N, C-alpha and C positions, 0 to 999 in steps of 0.2 A: 505716642513716640515723639510728637512735636513738643509736648509739655516737658518731657525729659530732656530734650535737646535745649530747650530754653532755660531750664532751671538746674542743669547738671552741676554747675559750679557751686551754687549755694547748697544744693543737696549733699554734695561731697563734703563740704565744710561742716554741715550740720551732722552728718553721720560720724565724722571724726570727733567732733565735739561731744556727741552723745556717747561715743565709746569711752571717752575720758571720764564722763560722768558715771557711767556704769562701773568703770574701774575703781573710781573713788568710792562708789557704793560697796563694792566687794572689800576694799581695804578697810573701810569704816566698820563693816560688819565683823571683820576679824579682830579689830582692835576694841570694839565696844562690848566688853565683857561684863559690864555692870551698868546700873542705872546712872551712876555719876559719869561714866564714860559717854553714855548715850545722850544724856541731857546737856552736859557742860564740858565734854571732852576731857574728863578727868582732872580739870583745873590745872592743866599742864601746858597751856599755849602761850606763845610769846606775843609781844606787842605788835610787831610788824604784821604778822599773820592776822591777828584780831583787828588791827587797824584797817587792813584791806577788806576783811569780812564786814566791818562796820559800814564802810561807804558803799561796798558792793550790795549789801543787803538793802540799804536805803534807796539806791538808784535803780529802781525797778522800771517796769513799763510805765508806771506812774510818772517817772521823770522823762524817759525817752519819747513816750507817746502822749501821755496826759499833759504834763507840765510844758513840754516843748510845743505842743499844739495849742495849748491854752493862751500862749502869747498872741495868737491870732485875734483873740477876743479881748484880752486884758491889756494889751499894748505895753508901752515902755515901763509903766510902774511895776509890771510883773517881774522885771529884772531884779527888783529888790529882794526877791525870794532867795537869791544866792547869798546876799549879806545876812539874811535871817538864818539860813541854814548853817553858815559858817559860825555865826554867833552861838546858836544852840548846840552845835557840835562841840564847841569849846566849853560851854557850860557843862555838857554831859560828861566829857572826859576830865574836867577839872573838879567839879563838885559832886558828881555821882560815882564815877568809876572807882576812885581810890577807896572810899568808905564802903561802897557796895561790895567790892571785891573782898575787902577785909571781913565785913560782917557775914557775908554768905559763906565764906571759907570757915570762919569760926563757928558758925551755927549750922553748918552743913546744909544750907538751903540751896536747892537746885532749880526752883522756879520763883517768879516774883510773888505769887500768892503765898508760897512757902515762907518767903522773907517777911511779908506782912504779918503772917500768923505768929511768927516768933517775935518780931519787933514790937507788936502791939498786944501780944498774948491774946489773940483773937481768932477763933475758928470761923466766926461770921465774916471777918475781913478776908480770910482765905477763900471761902466759897464765893462771896460776892465778887471779889477781884477775878476769880477764875471764870465766872460766868460772863463778866464784861469782856475778858480777853477772848473767849471763844466766839462771842457774838461779833466783836469788832474785827477779829481775825477773819471770820467768814466774809464779812463785808469787804475787807481789804483784798482778800484772795479773789473775790468775784471781780473786783476792778482789774486786777492783774490778768486774770483769764480773759476779760473783755479786751484788754489792750493787745495781748498776744494773738487773740482770735482775729482782731481787725488787721493786724500785721500780716498774718498768714493768708487771710482772705484777699487782701489787696495784692500782695507780692507774689504769692504762690498760686493764686487763683483757685484755691481749694475752699470748700465750705467752712464757714465759721465753726460749726459744730465739730468737724473733723480736726480742726486745728486745736481745739480745746482737748480733745481726746489724746492727741499726740503728746502734747505738753504734759497732760495729766499722767500718762503712763511713765514718762521718763522721770519726772519729779518724784512720783510716788516710789519708784524703784530705789533710787539711791538715798532718799530721805528715810524711808522705812528700814532700809538695810543697815545703814551706818550711823544714823542719827547726827549728832552735832559734829562728829569727826568728819563724816562725809560732806556735810554742809559746808564746813569751813574750808576743807580741801578744794571743793569746787568753787567756793567764793574767791579763792586766790586766783584761780584761772580766769573766772568770770570778771573779776575786778580789773585785771590787766587788759582784757579784751574791751571792757566798757570804757576805759580811759581813752584808748586809741580810737574807739568808735565815736566817742563824743567829739574828739578833735577832728576826726574825718568828716563827720556830719556838718559841723560848723564851717570847716574850711571849704568844703565843696559848695554849700549853700551860699556862703558869703562871696566866694569867688564868682559864681554864676550870677549873683546879684550885681556885681560890679565892684566888689571890695567891701571891707567892713563898714566904711562910711556910707555905703549905699542904703543902709537901713533908713536914712533920712528921706529917701525917695518915697517911702510909704506915705509920708505926710502930704505929698503933692498929688497922690493918685485920686483921692476923692474926699468927700466930707468924712466918711467913715475912717479913712486912713489918717486924716488930721486928728480925729478924736483919739487915735491910738497914742498920741503924745500929750494927752491931758491926764491929770491925776484921777479923774473920774471916768476913765476910758470905757469901762464896762459896768461899773457899779460905783456907789459912793465910796470914797477912799477909806472911811472907817470900816466898811464891810470888807474891802480888799485887805486891809491891815489884819483883820481877823482871819482871813483865808491864809495869809502869810504866816501868822502865828500858829494856827492850827496845823498847817502843813509842815512847818519846821520844828515845832516843839516836840514832835514825835521822836526826834533825836534824843530827847531827854527822858521821855516817859514810856515810849512804846516798848513792849516786852521783847520784840524781835531784835531791837537795837541794844538794849541794856543787858540782855541775856549774854552778850559777848563778854561783859565785864566779869560774869561768874567764872569764866574759863581762864582768865589771866593768871599766870603762875606767880607773879610777884609785883612789887611796886615799880621796879624798873621797867616792866612791860607796859605799865600805864604811861610812863614818860616817853616811851618809844612809840606807842600806838597813837597817841594824840596827834602827832604830826602827820603820820600816814593817813589817818582818817580825815583830818581837816583838809589837807591838800587834795586828797582824792575827791572829796565832796566839792571843793571850790572849783577844780578843773572841770569836772563833769557838768556841774550845773551852770557854770559860766558859759560853757560851749553850747548847751542845748536849749537854754531858756530863750535866747533871741530868735531861734529858728522859726517860731510861729509868726513873729513880726515880719521877718524876711519873706515869709510865705505869701504875703499880700502882693508881692511882685510877680508871683508865679501862678497863684490860684485865686479864684473869685467865688464868692457866695458859697463858702463851705459851711454846711449846717452842723456837722459833727466834727469838732476840732480833733477828736481822737484819730481821725483818718488823715490828718494833714501830713504827718511824718511818713507814714506808709506810702502816701501818694507821691511825696517828693522823692523818696528812695526808689520808687518804681518808675520814675520819670527818666527822660533821656539825659538829664544833667549828671547822673551817676553812671560811670562805666560799670560794666558787669561785675568786675572784680570788687570794686568798692561797694557796690550795692549788696553783693553777696556777704561781704564782711560786715556791713552795717546791720543786715538782717540777723546775722549771727550775734552781733553785739546786743541787739535788742532782745533777742531770745535769751541771751545770757542774763540780761537785766531782769527779765521775767522770772527765770529759774532761781536767781540768787535771792529774790524776795519770797517767791512761793515756798521754797524749801524751808526758809527760816520761820516764816509765819506758820506754816503747817506743823513744823516741829514744836513750836511754842504752844500752839493750840492743843495738839495731841498730848504733849507731856503735862500741860496744865490740867486738861480734862481728866487724864488718868490719875495723876498724883493728888490733885487738890479737890476733886469731886468724887470720882468713882472709888478709888482706893481709900480715900479718906473717909467717905461717908458710907459706902456700901460693901466694900470687900477688903479683906486683909489677905493679900496674896504674897507668895514668895517673890524675891527680887526677879528671878527669871520669868515668872508669870507676869509680873508688872511690866517687864521689858517687852514681852510678847504682846501684851495688851496695848501698850503704847504704839507698837507697829501696826496693830489692827486699826487703831484709832486714826493713824496717819492716813490709811487707805479710806476709812469711812468718811472722815471730814473732807478729804479731797474730792470724793465722789459727790457729796452733798453740795459742796461749793461749785463744782463743775456744772451740776444740774441747774443751780441758781443762775450761773453765768450764761446759760443758754437764753435766758430772758432777764438780763440785768436790770436792776431797779433805777439805774442812773448812769451818768458818764463816769469815766475813770477818775477824774479829779474830784468830782462831787462825792463819790463814795469814799475815796481815801481821805479827803479833808474831814468828812463826818467821823470816820473812825479815829482820826487824829484828835478831833474835838472831844470824843468820848474819853480817850486816854488822858488828855490834859485835864479835863474836869474831874475825873475820878482819881487819878494817880499822882498828879503833880504835888499836892500838899503832902500826901502820905510818904511819897518817895523823897523829894528834894528837902522838905522841911524835916521829915522823919529821920533822915540820915544825919542831920546836924543839930537837932533840938531834941533833947531827951524826953521832953514832955509829950503827952499824947497816949491814949489808951484805946481799947476796943470801941468804946462809945464814940470817941471823937473821929476815928478813922472811918467807921461804918457810916456815921451820920454825914461825914464829908463826901464820901462816895455817892450816897443816895441823893444828897442835895445837888451835887454836880449833874447827875443823870436827870433829875426832875427839872432843874432849871434849863438844861440843854433841850429837853423834850418840849417844854412849854414855850421856850423862846423860838424854837423852830416851827412848832405847830401853829402858833399865833402870828407867824410871819413878821415878828419883831426884828428878825435878822435882816430885813430889807434896809434897815438903817444902822444897826449895830450887829456885828457878827456874834452868833450864839456862844462862841468860845469865851468871850470876855465876861459876860455875866455869870456863866456857869463856873468858870475858873475863880472869879472873885468870890462868889458865894460859898463854894466848896472850901476855899482857903480860910475865909472868915469863920466858917463853922468848925473847921479843924483846929484853928488857933484858939477860938473862943472856948470850945469844950475841952481842949487839951491844956489850957493855961495852968490850971491847978492840979493837973494829974500827970503821972508818969508811970511807965511800965516798971514795976518794982521787981521783975524777975532778975535774979542775980546776974545771969549771963548777958542780959540786955544792958544793965547798968555798967558792967565791966567793959562792954564795947565802947562806951562813951568816955571811959577814963584814959 
């Protein structure tokens, strides 16, 4: 009874919020009558809605808990992440969104591997890209589960395992029910909550520290505090630069992000969505990234930086109402990423591996199989999250490195350069994976982050092998005219 008296406010907000998500799941199920509806919302969505979904999907617990807490170790240079995110968001909406929307509409592609298969006339590219997406998605979802598990454990005082099960049940219900339609509807609600939550988190922490300028006090606390204001605060700057690139380049190449472009209804929607997406990312990240640095004024000797934000929110500096709202904002951040990544992984596995290679089913059966895969993948990921292989930022950065190394040349160059075929794209993806693995396993990443050599080599292979070749399929060539 004492637990209920202590947490009744946030529990009430959480139940109301969950009811909204369940309602969106029901609405989405009614409207998702085809695979196109379930995967990409029937390609009928406007720019404002997709812009909100774009930034809400990106700003997961990786941002609110992982990135915000990481400033405790990485110091002032970590704030450069905001600039990198804004830059790559602009690149994504300017150089990827318009052409990807047009190509996928003309070719009736509903997944990224589906697009690769048509663009490069390559079944091998389809399957390889699908396997990369499923693996990287599992790693990313594990990180999100860990973040929300830590949040519930600190704030609600409930077991980590129970927290994962609660979130798992809610996300699986509305994602499996309504697919993309439900996901985007919930993203709109979550996106607005997350912006207000980020402003609140920064405002309260900065106020209790003594104002925005109080961040400079950290430098005078200790030798460790002074190091926070050097370029090599936690690692050599070239390595940090790689972390920044890997973490923000996901906005250009990660399937959960660019799948939003498949759903845009027209070119005008692209012009509307870019400003909503970029402003949303800038506001959220600008507010949350300094929190870890301010935390030096309140917390000492924190070993796991993923616990910093939950510890701050649970402290006396946050009134009960604000603490309850912030917990809701961070849960919303987790949900908005989990549902998108889960849907991408399930739809890719069903369409580009199972249905393509092993079974020819009716559209209704394909839809039902995708729903089953949503449940199966989420269960597997939740089990892995019970004993996660690393911290939130570490896992998400590695998944981002995989996407950059495998998909950047094929996607960004492939949308604007008509050359390239099955050999060039498959060799590029394999090269990116091999270099990424070798660079990480041999600890060469202690001086240069693995994303740079992997991205460089995959791009050189793609361009080199594709220089004298082009996909000669008529519908591909027409797309470039």
